[in-house]
PDB file with one MODEL, atoms N, CA, C and O in Angstrom:
MODEL        1
ATOM      1  N   MET A   1       4.982  36.882 -11.025  1.00  0.00           N
ATOM      2  CA  MET A   1       5.812  35.573 -10.731  1.00  0.00           C
ATOM      3  C   MET A   1       5.862  34.558 -11.388  1.00  0.00           C
ATOM      4  O   MET A   1       4.775  34.220 -11.856  1.00  0.00           O
ATOM      5  N   PRO A   2       6.990  33.711 -11.691  1.00  0.00           N
ATOM      6  CA  PRO A   2       6.717  32.482 -12.637  1.00  0.00           C
ATOM      7  C   PRO A   2       6.610  31.427 -11.828  1.00  0.00           C
ATOM      8  O   PRO A   2       7.074  31.447 -10.688  1.00  0.00           O
ATOM      9  N   ASP A   3       5.980  30.386 -12.342  1.00  0.00           N
ATOM     10  CA  ASP A   3       5.119  29.560 -11.656  1.00  0.00           C
ATOM     11  C   ASP A   3       6.699  28.684 -11.285  1.00  0.00           C
ATOM     12  O   ASP A   3       7.505  28.507 -12.199  1.00  0.00           O
ATOM     13  N   ALA A   4       6.975  28.217  -9.939  1.00  0.00           N
ATOM     14  CA  ALA A   4       8.036  27.137 -10.092  1.00  0.00           C
ATOM     15  C   ALA A   4       7.922  26.077 -10.684  1.00  0.00           C
ATOM     16  O   ALA A   4       6.807  25.584 -10.513  1.00  0.00           O
ATOM     17  N   PRO A   5       8.710  25.386 -11.431  1.00  0.00           N
ATOM     18  CA  PRO A   5       9.144  24.287 -12.033  1.00  0.00           C
ATOM     19  C   PRO A   5       8.301  23.087 -11.248  1.00  0.00           C
ATOM     20  O   PRO A   5       8.158  23.111 -10.025  1.00  0.00           O
ATOM     21  N   THR A   6       7.774  22.060 -12.073  1.00  0.00           N
ATOM     22  CA  THR A   6       7.272  21.104 -11.424  1.00  0.00           C
ATOM     23  C   THR A   6       8.013  19.985 -11.227  1.00  0.00           C
ATOM     24  O   THR A   6       8.621  19.727 -12.266  1.00  0.00           O
ATOM     25  N   PRO A   7       8.191  19.372 -10.548  1.00  0.00           N
ATOM     26  CA  PRO A   7       9.304  17.964 -10.664  1.00  0.00           C
ATOM     27  C   PRO A   7       9.001  16.943 -11.649  1.00  0.00           C
ATOM     28  O   PRO A   7       7.902  16.388 -11.682  1.00  0.00           O
ATOM     29  N   ALA A   8      10.090  16.641 -12.573  1.00  0.00           N
ATOM     30  CA  ALA A   8       9.468  15.950 -13.503  1.00  0.00           C
ATOM     31  C   ALA A   8       9.159  14.346 -12.901  1.00  0.00           C
ATOM     32  O   ALA A   8       9.731  13.735 -11.998  1.00  0.00           O
ATOM     33  N   VAL A   9       8.263  14.028 -13.596  1.00  0.00           N
ATOM     34  CA  VAL A   9       8.053  12.335 -12.873  1.00  0.00           C
ATOM     35  C   VAL A   9       8.670  11.616 -13.886  1.00  0.00           C
ATOM     36  O   VAL A   9       8.931  11.632 -15.089  1.00  0.00           O
ATOM     37  N   ARG A  10       8.814  10.838 -12.632  1.00  0.00           N
ATOM     38  CA  ARG A  10      10.262   9.816 -13.270  1.00  0.00           C
ATOM     39  C   ARG A  10       9.327   8.410 -13.193  1.00  0.00           C
ATOM     40  O   ARG A  10       8.510   8.173 -12.304  1.00  0.00           O
ATOM     41  N   PHE A  11       9.699   7.389 -14.528  1.00  0.00           N
ATOM     42  CA  PHE A  11       9.205   6.147 -14.325  1.00  0.00           C
ATOM     43  C   PHE A  11      10.217   5.172 -14.486  1.00  0.00           C
ATOM     44  O   PHE A  11      11.312   5.420 -14.990  1.00  0.00           O
ATOM     45  N   LEU A  12       9.784   3.820 -13.970  1.00  0.00           N
ATOM     46  CA  LEU A  12      10.254   2.943 -13.546  1.00  0.00           C
ATOM     47  C   LEU A  12       9.904   1.757 -15.193  1.00  0.00           C
ATOM     48  O   LEU A  12       8.962   1.815 -15.983  1.00  0.00           O
ATOM     49  N   ALA A  13      10.994   0.895 -15.170  1.00  0.00           N
ATOM     50  CA  ALA A  13      10.702  -0.282 -15.477  1.00  0.00           C
ATOM     51  C   ALA A  13       9.999  -1.713 -15.044  1.00  0.00           C
ATOM     52  O   ALA A  13      10.622  -2.563 -14.409  1.00  0.00           O
ATOM     53  N   LEU A  14       9.035  -1.829 -15.337  1.00  0.00           N
ATOM     54  CA  LEU A  14       8.306  -3.089 -14.512  1.00  0.00           C
ATOM     55  C   LEU A  14       9.580  -3.973 -13.750  1.00  0.00           C
ATOM     56  O   LEU A  14       9.703  -3.979 -12.526  1.00  0.00           O
ATOM     57  N   ALA A  15      10.427  -4.654 -14.601  1.00  0.00           N
ATOM     58  CA  ALA A  15      11.659  -5.177 -13.656  1.00  0.00           C
ATOM     59  C   ALA A  15      12.412  -4.493 -12.625  1.00  0.00           C
ATOM     60  O   ALA A  15      12.997  -5.172 -11.782  1.00  0.00           O
ATOM     61  N   GLN A  16      12.458  -3.418 -12.599  1.00  0.00           N
ATOM     62  CA  GLN A  16      12.799  -2.671 -11.718  1.00  0.00           C
ATOM     63  C   GLN A  16      12.309  -2.280 -10.373  1.00  0.00           C
ATOM     64  O   GLN A  16      12.939  -1.900  -9.386  1.00  0.00           O
ATOM     65  N   VAL A  17      10.918  -2.481 -10.582  1.00  0.00           N
ATOM     66  CA  VAL A  17       9.732  -2.149  -9.405  1.00  0.00           C
ATOM     67  C   VAL A  17       9.885  -3.519  -9.154  1.00  0.00           C
ATOM     68  O   VAL A  17      10.649  -3.761  -8.219  1.00  0.00           O
ATOM     69  N   ALA A  18       9.371  -4.511  -9.727  1.00  0.00           N
ATOM     70  CA  ALA A  18       9.065  -5.822  -9.227  1.00  0.00           C
ATOM     71  C   ALA A  18      10.461  -6.315  -8.448  1.00  0.00           C
ATOM     72  O   ALA A  18      10.405  -7.125  -7.523  1.00  0.00           O
ATOM     73  N   GLU A  19      11.808  -5.701  -8.956  1.00  0.00           N
ATOM     74  CA  GLU A  19      13.151  -6.322  -7.835  1.00  0.00           C
ATOM     75  C   GLU A  19      12.833  -5.336  -6.837  1.00  0.00           C
ATOM     76  O   GLU A  19      12.497  -5.892  -5.791  1.00  0.00           O
ATOM     77  N   LEU A  20      12.805  -3.683  -6.742  1.00  0.00           N
ATOM     78  CA  LEU A  20      12.355  -2.945  -5.615  1.00  0.00           C
ATOM     79  C   LEU A  20      11.378  -3.875  -4.608  1.00  0.00           C
ATOM     80  O   LEU A  20      11.872  -4.265  -3.551  1.00  0.00           O
ATOM     81  N   LEU A  21       9.838  -4.267  -4.978  1.00  0.00           N
ATOM     82  CA  LEU A  21       8.982  -4.729  -4.319  1.00  0.00           C
ATOM     83  C   LEU A  21       9.468  -6.691  -3.989  1.00  0.00           C
ATOM     84  O   LEU A  21       8.956  -7.416  -3.136  1.00  0.00           O
ATOM     85  N   GLY A  22      10.067  -6.898  -4.534  1.00  0.00           N
ATOM     86  CA  GLY A  22      10.789  -8.417  -4.373  1.00  0.00           C
ATOM     87  C   GLY A  22       9.243  -9.421  -4.622  1.00  0.00           C
ATOM     88  O   GLY A  22       8.789 -10.252  -3.835  1.00  0.00           O
ATOM     89  N   VAL A  23       8.729  -9.049  -5.835  1.00  0.00           N
ATOM     90  CA  VAL A  23       7.823  -9.717  -6.422  1.00  0.00           C
ATOM     91  C   VAL A  23       8.043  -9.881  -7.859  1.00  0.00           C
ATOM     92  O   VAL A  23       8.968  -9.247  -8.367  1.00  0.00           O
ATOM     93  N   ARG A  24       7.271 -10.698  -8.630  1.00  0.00           N
ATOM     94  CA  ARG A  24       7.505 -11.143  -9.924  1.00  0.00           C
ATOM     95  C   ARG A  24       6.797  -9.914 -10.663  1.00  0.00           C
ATOM     96  O   ARG A  24       6.127  -9.107 -10.018  1.00  0.00           O
ATOM     97  N   ILE A  25       7.026  -9.774 -12.458  1.00  0.00           N
ATOM     98  CA  ILE A  25       6.575  -8.781 -12.964  1.00  0.00           C
ATOM     99  C   ILE A  25       5.159  -8.743 -13.278  1.00  0.00           C
ATOM    100  O   ILE A  25       4.582  -7.671 -13.466  1.00  0.00           O
ATOM    101  N   GLU A  26       4.576  -9.863 -13.343  1.00  0.00           N
ATOM    102  CA  GLU A  26       3.600 -10.243 -13.376  1.00  0.00           C
ATOM    103  C   GLU A  26       2.340  -9.685 -12.353  1.00  0.00           C
ATOM    104  O   GLU A  26       1.201  -9.521 -12.791  1.00  0.00           O
ATOM    105  N   GLU A  27       2.682  -9.442 -11.048  1.00  0.00           N
ATOM    106  CA  GLU A  27       2.188  -8.914 -10.115  1.00  0.00           C
ATOM    107  C   GLU A  27       2.398  -7.385 -10.032  1.00  0.00           C
ATOM    108  O   GLU A  27       1.656  -6.700  -9.328  1.00  0.00           O
ATOM    109  N   ILE A  28       3.348  -6.883 -10.708  1.00  0.00           N
ATOM    110  CA  ILE A  28       3.319  -5.672 -11.270  1.00  0.00           C
ATOM    111  C   ILE A  28       2.208  -5.072 -11.921  1.00  0.00           C
ATOM    112  O   ILE A  28       1.439  -4.156 -11.628  1.00  0.00           O
ATOM    113  N   LEU A  29       2.352  -5.924 -12.986  1.00  0.00           N
ATOM    114  CA  LEU A  29       1.267  -5.526 -14.195  1.00  0.00           C
ATOM    115  C   LEU A  29       0.003  -5.917 -13.514  1.00  0.00           C
ATOM    116  O   LEU A  29      -0.966  -5.225 -13.828  1.00  0.00           O
ATOM    117  N   GLU A  30      -0.199  -6.821 -12.697  1.00  0.00           N
ATOM    118  CA  GLU A  30      -1.803  -6.901 -11.967  1.00  0.00           C
ATOM    119  C   GLU A  30      -2.003  -5.905 -11.152  1.00  0.00           C
ATOM    120  O   GLU A  30      -3.203  -5.631 -11.158  1.00  0.00           O
ATOM    121  N   LEU A  31      -1.286  -5.092 -10.311  1.00  0.00           N
ATOM    122  CA  LEU A  31      -1.032  -3.745  -9.518  1.00  0.00           C
ATOM    123  C   LEU A  31      -1.541  -2.744 -10.242  1.00  0.00           C
ATOM    124  O   LEU A  31      -2.641  -2.277  -9.946  1.00  0.00           O
ATOM    125  N   ILE A  32      -0.800  -2.262 -11.316  1.00  0.00           N
ATOM    126  CA  ILE A  32      -1.235  -1.355 -12.256  1.00  0.00           C
ATOM    127  C   ILE A  32      -2.185  -1.568 -12.732  1.00  0.00           C
ATOM    128  O   ILE A  32      -2.863  -0.596 -13.063  1.00  0.00           O
ATOM    129  N   MET A  33      -2.762  -3.108 -13.033  1.00  0.00           N
ATOM    130  CA  MET A  33      -4.454  -3.214 -13.697  1.00  0.00           C
ATOM    131  C   MET A  33      -5.484  -2.910 -12.960  1.00  0.00           C
ATOM    132  O   MET A  33      -6.578  -2.461 -13.301  1.00  0.00           O
ATOM    133  N   GLN A  34      -4.944  -3.264 -11.600  1.00  0.00           N
ATOM    134  CA  GLN A  34      -6.094  -2.959 -10.646  1.00  0.00           C
ATOM    135  C   GLN A  34      -6.140  -1.587 -10.081  1.00  0.00           C
ATOM    136  O   GLN A  34      -6.921  -1.309  -9.170  1.00  0.00           O
ATOM    137  N   GLY A  35      -5.135  -0.523 -10.719  1.00  0.00           N
ATOM    138  CA  GLY A  35      -4.779   0.971 -10.236  1.00  0.00           C
ATOM    139  C   GLY A  35      -4.720   1.029  -8.800  1.00  0.00           C
ATOM    140  O   GLY A  35      -5.312   1.861  -8.113  1.00  0.00           O
ATOM    141  N   ARG A  36      -3.905   0.016  -8.337  1.00  0.00           N
ATOM    142  CA  ARG A  36      -3.029   0.226  -6.909  1.00  0.00           C
ATOM    143  C   ARG A  36      -1.585   0.807  -7.622  1.00  0.00           C
ATOM    144  O   ARG A  36      -1.121   1.654  -6.858  1.00  0.00           O
ATOM    145  N   LEU A  37      -0.843   0.661  -8.656  1.00  0.00           N
ATOM    146  CA  LEU A  37       0.058   1.470  -9.064  1.00  0.00           C
ATOM    147  C   LEU A  37      -0.571   2.230 -10.320  1.00  0.00           C
ATOM    148  O   LEU A  37      -1.543   1.832 -10.963  1.00  0.00           O
ATOM    149  N   ARG A  38       0.319   3.651 -10.601  1.00  0.00           N
ATOM    150  CA  ARG A  38       0.175   4.177 -11.866  1.00  0.00           C
ATOM    151  C   ARG A  38       1.445   3.621 -12.702  1.00  0.00           C
ATOM    152  O   ARG A  38       2.642   3.518 -12.436  1.00  0.00           O
ATOM    153  N   GLY A  39       0.683   3.320 -13.785  1.00  0.00           N
ATOM    154  CA  GLY A  39       1.271   2.895 -14.672  1.00  0.00           C
ATOM    155  C   GLY A  39       1.025   3.136 -16.250  1.00  0.00           C
ATOM    156  O   GLY A  39      -0.154   3.051 -16.595  1.00  0.00           O
ATOM    157  N   ALA A  40       1.962   3.420 -17.246  1.00  0.00           N
ATOM    158  CA  ALA A  40       1.446   3.929 -18.666  1.00  0.00           C
ATOM    159  C   ALA A  40       2.330   2.978 -19.612  1.00  0.00           C
ATOM    160  O   ALA A  40       3.416   2.482 -19.313  1.00  0.00           O
ATOM    161  N   ARG A  41       1.822   2.872 -20.485  1.00  0.00           N
ATOM    162  CA  ARG A  41       2.460   2.766 -21.648  1.00  0.00           C
ATOM    163  C   ARG A  41       3.796   3.531 -22.454  1.00  0.00           C
ATOM    164  O   ARG A  41       3.361   4.347 -23.266  1.00  0.00           O
ATOM    165  N   LEU A  42       4.857   3.490 -22.441  1.00  0.00           N
ATOM    166  CA  LEU A  42       5.559   4.853 -22.923  1.00  0.00           C
ATOM    167  C   LEU A  42       7.012   4.163 -24.287  1.00  0.00           C
ATOM    168  O   LEU A  42       7.714   3.153 -24.347  1.00  0.00           O
ATOM    169  N   GLY A  43       6.943   4.647 -24.621  1.00  0.00           N
ATOM    170  CA  GLY A  43       8.212   4.792 -25.754  1.00  0.00           C
ATOM    171  C   GLY A  43       7.919   4.083 -26.870  1.00  0.00           C
ATOM    172  O   GLY A  43       6.730   3.952 -27.159  1.00  0.00           O
ATOM    173  N   ALA A  44       9.006   3.448 -27.772  1.00  0.00           N
ATOM    174  CA  ALA A  44       8.191   2.948 -29.387  1.00  0.00           C
ATOM    175  C   ALA A  44       9.616   1.994 -29.129  1.00  0.00           C
ATOM    176  O   ALA A  44      10.750   2.444 -28.960  1.00  0.00           O
ATOM    177  N   PRO A  45       9.158   0.372 -29.155  1.00  0.00           N
ATOM    178  CA  PRO A  45       7.986   0.020 -29.227  1.00  0.00           C
ATOM    179  C   PRO A  45       7.458   0.051 -27.667  1.00  0.00           C
ATOM    180  O   PRO A  45       8.321  -0.190 -26.824  1.00  0.00           O
ATOM    181  N   ALA A  46       6.330   0.283 -27.274  1.00  0.00           N
ATOM    182  CA  ALA A  46       5.615   0.883 -26.219  1.00  0.00           C
ATOM    183  C   ALA A  46       5.619  -0.400 -25.111  1.00  0.00           C
ATOM    184  O   ALA A  46       5.178  -1.536 -25.288  1.00  0.00           O
ATOM    185  N   ALA A  47       6.262   0.163 -23.922  1.00  0.00           N
ATOM    186  CA  ALA A  47       6.502  -0.752 -22.846  1.00  0.00           C
ATOM    187  C   ALA A  47       5.612  -0.240 -21.447  1.00  0.00           C
ATOM    188  O   ALA A  47       5.352   0.961 -21.369  1.00  0.00           O
ATOM    189  N   TRP A  48       5.245  -0.983 -20.568  1.00  0.00           N
ATOM    190  CA  TRP A  48       4.628  -0.598 -19.110  1.00  0.00           C
ATOM    191  C   TRP A  48       5.944   0.295 -18.716  1.00  0.00           C
ATOM    192  O   TRP A  48       7.105   0.049 -19.045  1.00  0.00           O
ATOM    193  N   ARG A  49       5.518   1.286 -18.006  1.00  0.00           N
ATOM    194  CA  ARG A  49       6.449   2.137 -16.840  1.00  0.00           C
ATOM    195  C   ARG A  49       5.630   2.527 -15.285  1.00  0.00           C
ATOM    196  O   ARG A  49       4.469   2.933 -15.235  1.00  0.00           O
ATOM    197  N   VAL A  50       6.169   2.391 -14.550  1.00  0.00           N
ATOM    198  CA  VAL A  50       5.278   2.719 -13.037  1.00  0.00           C
ATOM    199  C   VAL A  50       6.018   4.197 -12.588  1.00  0.00           C
ATOM    200  O   VAL A  50       7.138   4.581 -12.253  1.00  0.00           O
ATOM    201  N   GLU A  51       4.725   4.741 -12.791  1.00  0.00           N
ATOM    202  CA  GLU A  51       5.478   6.660 -11.835  1.00  0.00           C
ATOM    203  C   GLU A  51       5.904   6.113 -10.433  1.00  0.00           C
ATOM    204  O   GLU A  51       5.149   5.623  -9.593  1.00  0.00           O
ATOM    205  N   GLU A  52       7.394   6.306 -10.332  1.00  0.00           N
ATOM    206  CA  GLU A  52       7.973   6.645  -9.068  1.00  0.00           C
ATOM    207  C   GLU A  52       7.162   6.284  -7.686  1.00  0.00           C
ATOM    208  O   GLU A  52       7.087   5.391  -6.841  1.00  0.00           O
ATOM    209  N   ALA A  53       6.532   7.736  -8.055  1.00  0.00           N
ATOM    210  CA  ALA A  53       6.115   8.330  -6.622  1.00  0.00           C
ATOM    211  C   ALA A  53       4.770   7.241  -6.479  1.00  0.00           C
ATOM    212  O   ALA A  53       4.533   7.062  -5.285  1.00  0.00           O
ATOM    213  N   SER A  54       3.976   6.587  -7.239  1.00  0.00           N
ATOM    214  CA  SER A  54       3.040   5.470  -6.947  1.00  0.00           C
ATOM    215  C   SER A  54       3.402   4.459  -6.353  1.00  0.00           C
ATOM    216  O   SER A  54       2.673   3.836  -5.581  1.00  0.00           O
ATOM    217  N   ILE A  55       4.696   4.125  -6.660  1.00  0.00           N
ATOM    218  CA  ILE A  55       5.416   2.828  -5.595  1.00  0.00           C
ATOM    219  C   ILE A  55       5.297   3.466  -3.943  1.00  0.00           C
ATOM    220  O   ILE A  55       4.834   2.761  -3.046  1.00  0.00           O
ATOM    221  N   ALA A  56       5.734   4.746  -3.716  1.00  0.00           N
ATOM    222  CA  ALA A  56       6.108   5.099  -2.496  1.00  0.00           C
ATOM    223  C   ALA A  56       4.260   5.146  -1.684  1.00  0.00           C
ATOM    224  O   ALA A  56       3.944   4.868  -0.527  1.00  0.00           O
ATOM    225  N   GLU A  57       3.541   5.520  -2.632  1.00  0.00           N
ATOM    226  CA  GLU A  57       1.941   5.468  -1.906  1.00  0.00           C
ATOM    227  C   GLU A  57       1.371   4.171  -1.914  1.00  0.00           C
ATOM    228  O   GLU A  57       0.340   3.873  -1.312  1.00  0.00           O
ATOM    229  N   TYR A  58       2.084   3.373  -2.632  1.00  0.00           N
ATOM    230  CA  TYR A  58       1.649   1.706  -2.362  1.00  0.00           C
ATOM    231  C   TYR A  58       1.906   1.263  -1.181  1.00  0.00           C
ATOM    232  O   TYR A  58       1.074   0.837  -0.380  1.00  0.00           O
ATOM    233  N   LEU A  59       3.568   1.383  -0.965  1.00  0.00           N
ATOM    234  CA  LEU A  59       4.115   0.829   0.404  1.00  0.00           C
ATOM    235  C   LEU A  59       3.403   1.320   1.614  1.00  0.00           C
ATOM    236  O   LEU A  59       3.103   0.631   2.589  1.00  0.00           O
ATOM    237  N   ALA A  60       3.042   3.257   1.357  1.00  0.00           N
ATOM    238  CA  ALA A  60       2.422   3.632   2.364  1.00  0.00           C
ATOM    239  C   ALA A  60       1.136   2.882   2.356  1.00  0.00           C
ATOM    240  O   ALA A  60       1.107   2.301   3.442  1.00  0.00           O
ATOM    241  N   GLU A  61       0.048   2.596   1.680  1.00  0.00           N
ATOM    242  CA  GLU A  61      -1.096   1.683   1.594  1.00  0.00           C
ATOM    243  C   GLU A  61      -0.624   0.449   2.399  1.00  0.00           C
ATOM    244  O   GLU A  61      -1.042   0.201   3.530  1.00  0.00           O
ATOM    245  N   GLN A  62       0.324  -0.344   1.698  1.00  0.00           N
ATOM    246  CA  GLN A  62       0.465  -1.259   2.360  1.00  0.00           C
ATOM    247  C   GLN A  62       0.831  -1.374   4.246  1.00  0.00           C
ATOM    248  O   GLN A  62       0.359  -2.178   5.050  1.00  0.00           O
ATOM    249  N   ALA A  63       1.555  -0.554   4.420  1.00  0.00           N
ATOM    250  CA  ALA A  63       2.071  -0.529   5.680  1.00  0.00           C
ATOM    251  C   ALA A  63       0.728  -0.158   6.859  1.00  0.00           C
ATOM    252  O   ALA A  63       0.523  -0.681   7.954  1.00  0.00           O
ATOM    253  N   GLU A  64       0.158   0.641   6.342  1.00  0.00           N
ATOM    254  CA  GLU A  64      -1.265   1.352   6.868  1.00  0.00           C
ATOM    255  C   GLU A  64      -2.114   0.238   7.068  1.00  0.00           C
ATOM    256  O   GLU A  64      -2.621   0.075   8.177  1.00  0.00           O
ATOM    257  N   ASP A  65      -2.395  -0.762   5.894  1.00  0.00           N
ATOM    258  CA  ASP A  65      -3.374  -1.706   5.991  1.00  0.00           C
ATOM    259  C   ASP A  65      -2.956  -2.669   6.812  1.00  0.00           C
ATOM    260  O   ASP A  65      -3.884  -3.275   7.349  1.00  0.00           O
ATOM    261  N   ALA A  66      -1.442  -3.166   7.214  1.00  0.00           N
ATOM    262  CA  ALA A  66      -0.954  -3.642   7.970  1.00  0.00           C
ATOM    263  C   ALA A  66      -1.140  -3.419   9.685  1.00  0.00           C
ATOM    264  O   ALA A  66      -1.464  -4.297  10.484  1.00  0.00           O
ATOM    265  N   ARG A  67      -0.919  -2.381   9.905  1.00  0.00           N
ATOM    266  CA  ARG A  67      -1.288  -2.016  10.961  1.00  0.00           C
ATOM    267  C   ARG A  67      -2.553  -2.026  11.519  1.00  0.00           C
ATOM    268  O   ARG A  67      -2.806  -2.411  12.660  1.00  0.00           O
ATOM    269  N   ARG A  68      -3.420  -1.562  10.636  1.00  0.00           N
ATOM    270  CA  ARG A  68      -4.886  -1.551  10.890  1.00  0.00           C
ATOM    271  C   ARG A  68      -5.493  -3.287  11.244  1.00  0.00           C
ATOM    272  O   ARG A  68      -6.218  -3.677  12.159  1.00  0.00           O
ATOM    273  N   ARG A  69      -4.855  -4.041  10.120  1.00  0.00           N
ATOM    274  CA  ARG A  69      -4.903  -5.552  10.514  1.00  0.00           C
ATOM    275  C   ARG A  69      -4.393  -6.034  11.951  1.00  0.00           C
ATOM    276  O   ARG A  69      -5.061  -6.899  12.516  1.00  0.00           O
ATOM    277  N   ALA A  70      -3.324  -5.561  12.536  1.00  0.00           N
ATOM    278  CA  ALA A  70      -2.896  -5.808  13.787  1.00  0.00           C
ATOM    279  C   ALA A  70      -3.395  -5.288  14.586  1.00  0.00           C
ATOM    280  O   ALA A  70      -3.648  -5.933  15.603  1.00  0.00           O
ATOM    281  N   LEU A  71      -3.675  -4.246  14.526  1.00  0.00           N
ATOM    282  CA  LEU A  71      -4.886  -3.287  15.820  1.00  0.00           C
ATOM    283  C   LEU A  71      -5.960  -4.358  15.928  1.00  0.00           C
ATOM    284  O   LEU A  71      -6.486  -4.611  17.012  1.00  0.00           O
ATOM    285  N   TRP A  72      -6.328  -5.070  14.651  1.00  0.00           N
ATOM    286  CA  TRP A  72      -8.207  -5.283  14.977  1.00  0.00           C
ATOM    287  C   TRP A  72      -7.898  -6.768  15.448  1.00  0.00           C
ATOM    288  O   TRP A  72      -8.746  -7.419  16.058  1.00  0.00           O
ATOM    289  N   ARG A  73      -6.823  -7.200  15.182  1.00  0.00           N
ATOM    290  CA  ARG A  73      -6.175  -8.738  15.785  1.00  0.00           C
ATOM    291  C   ARG A  73      -6.050  -8.721  17.169  1.00  0.00           C
ATOM    292  O   ARG A  73      -6.306  -9.652  17.932  1.00  0.00           O
ATOM    293  N   GLN A  74      -5.613  -7.536  17.470  1.00  0.00           N
ATOM    294  CA  GLN A  74      -4.801  -7.258  18.816  1.00  0.00           C
ATOM    295  C   GLN A  74      -6.319  -7.172  19.729  1.00  0.00           C
ATOM    296  O   GLN A  74      -6.431  -7.796  20.784  1.00  0.00           O
ATOM    297  N   ALA A  75      -7.461  -6.309  19.165  1.00  0.00           N
ATOM    298  CA  ALA A  75      -8.852  -6.210  19.543  1.00  0.00           C
ATOM    299  C   ALA A  75      -9.700  -7.146  20.059  1.00  0.00           C
ATOM    300  O   ALA A  75     -10.409  -7.280  21.057  1.00  0.00           O
ATOM    301  N   ASN A  76      -9.330  -7.923  18.797  1.00  0.00           N
ATOM    302  CA  ASN A  76     -10.224  -9.117  18.950  1.00  0.00           C
ATOM    303  C   ASN A  76      -9.730 -10.353  19.525  1.00  0.00           C
ATOM    304  O   ASN A  76     -10.221 -11.465  19.327  1.00  0.00           O
ATOM    305  N   ALA A  77      -8.645 -10.064  20.306  1.00  0.00           N
ATOM    306  CA  ALA A  77      -7.864 -11.103  21.553  1.00  0.00           C
ATOM    307  C   ALA A  77      -7.956 -10.411  22.677  1.00  0.00           C
ATOM    308  O   ALA A  77      -7.357 -10.971  23.595  1.00  0.00           O
ATOM    309  N   ALA A  78      -8.553  -9.250  23.019  1.00  0.00           N
ATOM    310  CA  ALA A  78      -8.903  -8.863  24.167  1.00  0.00           C
ATOM    311  C   ALA A  78     -10.204  -9.354  24.751  1.00  0.00           C
ATOM    312  O   ALA A  78     -11.268  -9.239  24.141  1.00  0.00           O
ATOM    313  N   SER A  79     -10.101  -9.883  25.902  1.00  0.00           N
ATOM    314  CA  SER A  79     -11.349 -10.478  26.773  1.00  0.00           C
ATOM    315  C   SER A  79     -11.971  -9.473  27.272  1.00  0.00           C
ATOM    316  O   SER A  79     -11.458  -8.388  27.545  1.00  0.00           O
ATOM    317  N   PHE A  80     -13.684  -9.939  27.488  1.00  0.00           N
ATOM    318  CA  PHE A  80     -14.286  -8.436  27.635  1.00  0.00           C
ATOM    319  C   PHE A  80     -13.655  -8.216  28.952  1.00  0.00           C
ATOM    320  O   PHE A  80     -12.902  -7.242  28.954  1.00  0.00           O
ATOM    321  N   PRO A  81     -13.762  -8.920  30.201  1.00  0.00           N
ATOM    322  CA  PRO A  81     -12.853  -8.193  31.621  1.00  0.00           C
ATOM    323  C   PRO A  81     -12.243  -7.678  31.592  1.00  0.00           C
ATOM    324  O   PRO A  81     -12.290  -6.676  32.306  1.00  0.00           O
ATOM    325  N   GLU A  82     -10.996  -7.942  30.635  1.00  0.00           N
ATOM    326  CA  GLU A  82     -10.258  -6.694  30.709  1.00  0.00           C
ATOM    327  C   GLU A  82     -10.847  -5.176  29.760  1.00  0.00           C
ATOM    328  O   GLU A  82     -10.442  -4.014  29.735  1.00  0.00           O
ATOM    329  N   LEU A  83     -11.836  -5.812  29.144  1.00  0.00           N
ATOM    330  CA  LEU A  83     -12.150  -4.376  28.689  1.00  0.00           C
ATOM    331  C   LEU A  83     -13.206  -3.291  29.305  1.00  0.00           C
ATOM    332  O   LEU A  83     -13.294  -2.064  29.263  1.00  0.00           O
ATOM    333  N   TRP A  84     -13.975  -4.363  29.907  1.00  0.00           N
ATOM    334  CA  TRP A  84     -15.457  -3.841  31.110  1.00  0.00           C
ATOM    335  C   TRP A  84     -15.328  -4.036  32.312  1.00  0.00           C
ATOM    336  O   TRP A  84     -16.214  -3.598  33.046  1.00  0.00           O
ATOM    337  N   GLY A  85     -14.386  -4.629  32.798  1.00  0.00           N
ATOM    338  CA  GLY A  85     -14.054  -5.177  34.338  1.00  0.00           C
ATOM    339  C   GLY A  85     -14.921  -5.916  34.577  1.00  0.00           C
ATOM    340  O   GLY A  85     -16.033  -5.795  34.063  1.00  0.00           O
ATOM    341  N   PRO A  86     -14.611  -6.852  35.411  1.00  0.00           N
ATOM    342  CA  PRO A  86     -15.024  -8.369  36.258  1.00  0.00           C
ATOM    343  C   PRO A  86     -16.782  -8.160  35.715  1.00  0.00           C
ATOM    344  O   PRO A  86     -17.293  -7.165  35.202  1.00  0.00           O
ATOM    345  N   PRO A  87     -17.327  -9.313  36.011  1.00  0.00           N
ATOM    346  CA  PRO A  87     -19.099  -9.354  35.779  1.00  0.00           C
ATOM    347  C   PRO A  87     -19.490  -9.058  37.068  1.00  0.00           C
ATOM    348  O   PRO A  87     -18.826  -9.395  38.048  1.00  0.00           O
ATOM    349  N   ILE A  88     -20.659  -8.371  37.133  1.00  0.00           N
ATOM    350  CA  ILE A  88     -21.151  -7.787  38.369  1.00  0.00           C
ATOM    351  C   ILE A  88     -21.938  -9.056  38.537  1.00  0.00           C
ATOM    352  O   ILE A  88     -22.277  -9.729  37.563  1.00  0.00           O
ATOM    353  N   ARG A  89     -22.231  -9.383  39.794  1.00  0.00           N
ATOM    354  CA  ARG A  89     -22.535 -10.764  40.741  1.00  0.00           C
ATOM    355  C   ARG A  89     -23.972  -9.784  41.525  1.00  0.00           C
ATOM    356  O   ARG A  89     -23.716  -8.785  42.197  1.00  0.00           O
ATOM    357  N   ILE A  90     -25.269 -10.204  41.329  1.00  0.00           N
ATOM    358  CA  ILE A  90     -25.999  -9.702  41.733  1.00  0.00           C
ATOM    359  C   ILE A  90     -26.918 -11.004  42.914  1.00  0.00           C
ATOM    360  O   ILE A  90     -27.148 -12.180  42.632  1.00  0.00           O
ATOM    361  N   GLY A  91     -27.185 -10.455  43.891  1.00  0.00           N
ATOM    362  CA  GLY A  91     -27.726 -11.114  45.098  1.00  0.00           C
ATOM    363  C   GLY A  91     -26.594 -11.966  45.861  1.00  0.00           C
ATOM    364  O   GLY A  91     -27.036 -12.931  46.484  1.00  0.00           O
ATOM    365  N   ASP A  92     -25.234 -11.768  45.910  1.00  0.00           N
ATOM    366  CA  ASP A  92     -24.142 -12.459  46.627  1.00  0.00           C
ATOM    367  C   ASP A  92     -23.977 -11.827  48.133  1.00  0.00           C
ATOM    368  O   ASP A  92     -23.117 -12.267  48.896  1.00  0.00           O
TER     369      ASP A  92
ENDMDL
END
């Protein structure tokens, strides 16, 4: 049985990615250098392109980070009596 064809990897220009994310092109290039977006220099002359799938992964990572931060803030805002009950008084 022949292998199923793999979907073609789609690449976007830095300007397209910057517009999608609402940031500057320099920030997209920095995300590539940090390894948070997958990019490659393609074409002649070579220009940076970002793998489309990595954008969705980056956004999911950002959403998860925001969720965790919100939970952390919520946990820090909780008082001990709310978590453990009222204090026990000895000798009353």
